[in-house]
C-alpha positions in Angstrom: 74.0 -156.8 -25.8 74.7 -153.1 -25.1 74.1 -151.7 -21.6 72.4 -148.4 -20.7 72.9 -147.8 -17.0 70.9 -145.1 -15.2 72.6 -143.7 -12.2 69.9 -142.6 -9.7 70.3 -140.0 -6.9 67.8 -139.0 -4.2 65.1 -136.8 -5.5 65.4 -138.0 -9.1 62.5 -136.8 -11.3 60.4 -139.7 -12.6 60.1 -138.4 -16.2 63.8 -137.7 -16.4 64.3 -141.4 -15.8 61.2 -143.0 -17.4 61.3 -141.1 -20.7 64.8 -142.3 -21.8 64.2 -145.7 -20.2 61.1 -146.1 -22.3 62.9 -145.2 -25.5 65.7 -147.8 -24.9 63.2 -150.4 -23.7 61.1 -149.9 -26.8 64.2 -150.2 -29.1 64.9 -153.4 -27.3 61.4 -154.6 -28.0 62.0 -154.0 -31.7 65.1 -156.3 -31.6 67.9 -154.0 -30.9 70.4 -155.1 -28.3 69.8 -152.9 -25.2 69.7 -154.0 -21.6 68.6 -151.5 -19.0 70.2 -151.3 -15.5 69.7 -149.0 -12.6 72.5 -148.2 -10.1 72.5 -146.0 -7.0 74.5 -145.5 -3.8 71.7 -146.9 -1.7 69.3 -149.7 -2.5 66.2 -147.5 -2.3 65.9 -144.1 -3.9 63.0 -141.9 -3.3 61.9 -139.8 -6.3 60.9 -136.2 -6.4 57.4 -137.3 -6.8 57.5 -139.5 -3.8 57.6 -142.9 -5.4 60.5 -145.1 -4.0 62.7 -147.0 -6.6 64.8 -150.0 -6.0 68.3 -149.9 -7.6 71.4 -152.0 -7.6 74.6 -151.1 -5.8 77.1 -152.8 -8.2 78.0 -151.4 -11.6 78.0 -153.8 -14.5 81.2 -154.1 -16.6 80.8 -151.5 -19.4 82.4 -151.2 -22.8 82.7 -148.4 -25.4 79.3 -149.3 -26.9 77.6 -148.9 -23.5 75.9 -145.8 -22.1 75.6 -144.2 -18.7 72.7 -141.8 -18.2 72.3 -139.5 -15.2 68.6 -138.4 -14.8 68.0 -135.0 -13.2 66.7 -134.4 -9.7 64.8 -131.7 -7.9 67.2 -128.8 -7.8 66.2 -126.7 -4.7 68.2 -123.4 -4.8 71.8 -124.2 -3.8 71.1 -127.7 -2.5 72.4 -130.6 -4.6 72.5 -134.3 -3.7 75.8 -135.7 -2.4 77.5 -138.0 -4.9 80.3 -140.2 -3.7 83.7 -140.6 -5.5 82.8 -144.0 -6.8 80.1 -143.0 -9.3 82.0 -140.0 -10.4 85.0 -142.2 -11.1 82.8 -144.6 -13.1 81.6 -141.7 -15.2 85.2 -140.5 -15.9 86.6 -144.0 -16.6 83.7 -145.0 -18.9 84.1 -141.9 -21.0 87.9 -142.4 -21.1 87.4 -145.9 -22.4 85.4 -144.6 -25.3 81.9 -144.8 -23.9 79.1 -142.2 -24.0 77.8 -140.4 -20.9 74.5 -138.5 -20.9 72.5 -136.4 -18.5 69.0 -135.1 -18.3 68.2 -131.8 -16.6 70.1 -131.2 -13.4 72.0 -134.5 -14.0 74.5 -132.4 -15.9 75.9 -131.3 -12.5 77.1 -134.9 -11.9 79.0 -134.8 -15.2 80.5 -131.6 -14.2 81.6 -132.9 -10.8 83.3 -135.8 -12.8 85.2 -133.2 -14.8 83.5 -134.2 -18.0 82.0 -130.7 -18.9 85.3 -128.9 -18.8 85.8 -127.2 -22.2 82.7 -128.9 -23.6 79.3 -127.6 -24.8 76.5 -128.6 -22.5 73.0 -127.6 -21.5 70.4 -128.2 -18.7 67.0 -127.1 -17.7 66.6 -123.3 -18.1 65.9 -122.9 -14.4 69.4 -124.1 -13.4 71.6 -123.1 -16.4 73.1 -120.2 -14.5 73.8 -122.4 -11.5 75.5 -125.0 -13.7 77.7 -122.3 -15.2 78.6 -121.0 -11.7 79.4 -124.5 -10.4 81.4 -125.4 -13.4 83.0 -122.3 -14.9 85.0 -124.2 -17.5 81.9 -125.7 -19.0 80.4 -124.1 -22.1 76.7 -123.8 -21.1 74.5 -123.4 -24.1 71.1 -121.8 -23.2 67.7 -122.5 -24.6 68.5 -125.6 -26.6 67.0 -129.0 -26.5 70.2 -130.9 -26.1 73.9 -130.8 -27.0 76.5 -133.4 -27.9 80.2 -132.9 -27.5 82.8 -135.7 -27.7 80.4 -138.4 -26.3 79.1 -136.1 -23.6 75.4 -135.6 -24.2 73.3 -133.3 -22.1 69.7 -132.3 -22.3 67.4 -129.6 -21.1 65.4 -131.9 -18.9 62.0 -133.4 -18.2 60.4 -134.4 -21.6 63.6 -133.4 -23.6 65.2 -136.6 -22.1 63.0 -138.5 -24.6 64.5 -136.4 -27.5 68.0 -137.0 -26.2 67.4 -140.8 -26.1 65.8 -140.8 -29.5 68.8 -139.0 -30.8 71.1 -141.6 -29.3 69.0 -144.4 -30.8 69.2 -142.7 -34.2 72.9 -142.3 -34.0 73.4 -145.9 -33.1 70.8 -147.6 -35.3 69.7 -145.0 -37.8 66.8 -142.6 -38.2 64.3 -145.4 -39.3 64.7 -147.1 -35.9 64.3 -143.9 -34.0 61.2 -143.2 -36.1 59.8 -146.6 -35.2 60.4 -146.0 -31.5 59.0 -142.5 -31.6 55.8 -143.7 -33.4 55.3 -146.5 -30.9 55.6 -143.9 -28.1 53.3 -141.5 -30.0 56.1 -138.9 -30.1 56.1 -137.0 -33.4 56.9 -133.4 -32.5 60.4 -132.1 -32.1 60.3 -129.2 -29.8 62.4 -126.1 -29.7 65.3 -127.6 -31.7 67.6 -125.8 -34.0 70.8 -127.6 -33.0 72.5 -129.7 -35.7 71.9 -132.7 -33.5 68.1 -132.4 -33.7 66.7 -135.2 -35.8 65.2 -134.0 -39.1 63.3 -137.3 -39.2 61.5 -136.3 -36.0 61.2 -132.6 -36.7 59.1 -133.4 -39.8 57.0 -136.0 -38.1 54.8 -133.4 -36.2 51.7 -134.3 -38.1 49.0 -137.0 -38.1 48.7 -137.8 -41.8 49.0 -141.6 -42.0 49.5 -141.4 -45.8 52.6 -139.2 -45.4 53.8 -141.3 -42.4 53.8 -144.4 -44.7 55.9 -142.6 -47.3 58.2 -141.3 -44.6 58.6 -144.8 -43.1 60.0 -146.0 -46.5 62.2 -143.0 -46.9 63.6 -143.3 -43.3 64.6 -146.9 -43.9 66.0 -146.4 -47.4 67.1 -142.8 -47.5 70.5 -143.8 -48.9 68.9 -145.4 -52.0 67.1 -144.2 -55.1 63.4 -143.8 -54.3 61.3 -142.8 -57.3 58.2 -140.9 -56.5 56.1 -143.6 -58.1 57.4 -146.2 -55.6 56.7 -143.8 -52.7 53.2 -143.1 -54.0 52.5 -146.8 -54.5 53.6 -147.5 -50.9 51.4 -144.7 -49.6 48.4 -145.9 -51.7 47.9 -142.6 -53.6 48.8 -141.0 -56.8 52.2 -139.2 -57.2 50.5 -135.8 -57.4 48.4 -136.5 -54.3 51.4 -137.7 -52.3 53.5 -134.6 -53.2 50.6 -132.3 -52.2 49.9 -134.2 -48.9 53.6 -134.5 -48.1 54.4 -130.8 -48.7 51.3 -129.8 -46.7 52.3 -132.1 -43.7 56.0 -131.5 -43.6 56.8 -128.3 -45.5 59.1 -130.4 -47.8 58.7 -132.4 -51.0 59.5 -136.1 -50.6 62.9 -135.5 -52.5 63.8 -132.6 -50.2 62.9 -134.7 -47.1 65.2 -137.5 -48.4 68.0 -135.0 -49.0 67.6 -133.6 -45.6 68.0 -137.0 -44.0 71.1 -137.7 -46.2 72.6 -134.4 -45.3 72.1 -134.9 -41.5 73.6 -138.4 -41.7 76.5 -137.1 -43.8 77.2 -134.3 -41.3 77.4 -136.9 -38.5 79.8 -139.0 -40.5 82.0 -135.9 -41.3 82.0 -134.9 -37.6 83.5 -138.4 -36.8 86.3 -138.1 -39.4 84.9 -139.1 -42.7 85.8 -137.1 -45.8 83.0 -135.3 -47.7 83.4 -137.7 -50.6 83.2 -140.9 -48.5 80.2 -139.5 -46.5 78.5 -138.6 -49.8 78.8 -142.1 -51.0 77.7 -143.6 -47.7 74.4 -141.7 -47.7 73.6 -142.4 -51.4 74.8 -139.4 -53.4 76.4 -140.5 -56.6 78.2 -137.2 -57.0 79.8 -135.6 -53.9 79.2 -132.2 -55.4 75.5 -132.5 -54.5 76.5 -133.0 -50.8 78.7 -129.9 -51.0 76.0 -127.8 -52.5 73.5 -128.9 -49.8 76.1 -128.1 -47.1 76.7 -124.7 -48.6 73.0 -123.9 -48.5 72.8 -124.5 -44.8 76.1 -122.9 -43.9 
């Protein structure tokens, strides 16, 4: 089992916590190995919305496949919650061991205090971006984006964007089809505001309510690295090839083939960013000829 541990501070925003927690909980419901834990420096944490939460005081043993998430808190002017040296050390050591750390909204400040934002791209809620840059001058604060990833440090703009961050992490770990399944279960189809490479093409083109197109997308999401003739997609969707192409293009702005290529390109870029060659990435995502991947990358450069 993989752990996702939420570190809670006084004044934590409920949605900053509940959104990502729901994503990982739903992924676990679908059979993926996530266990959720909640740790704080006191046994009871009062949220910004007034609801008290109960948390553990002891951190579980974490490995490289585990995740620590710091949800945001109500950021009142210059006030920021005190965080002891123990949790900051846990954040540093977990990242040093190859683990991923993430923040939602003002939670990025905790990563900054742990020294994990130095020289890295990061973001936070637009109301506190300037304050984050002032507190952590070595951080590269990126304004007006949904979330950023930089060397296993993942930060999001806050509130509902924590859901987008968590779906991205699920897609990275388990693939876009699983993230699509989770998003559909949570009735989250729209991708807001995103133009970063990390934003999921699968979610970006799910901002519609056409069940016929969703059925075709479900098949493409789960088999994007394989040949999918239009006839097979149309049969799955229960319509003719011509009708599917018309409905798909109207709902997503892409043909089924272009949608599949977009998923392949996004996955290939992820593999390349983690050290794969263009040729090996092309083979992994289903391109028989690496030149096709090179052409697609050149179009988006």
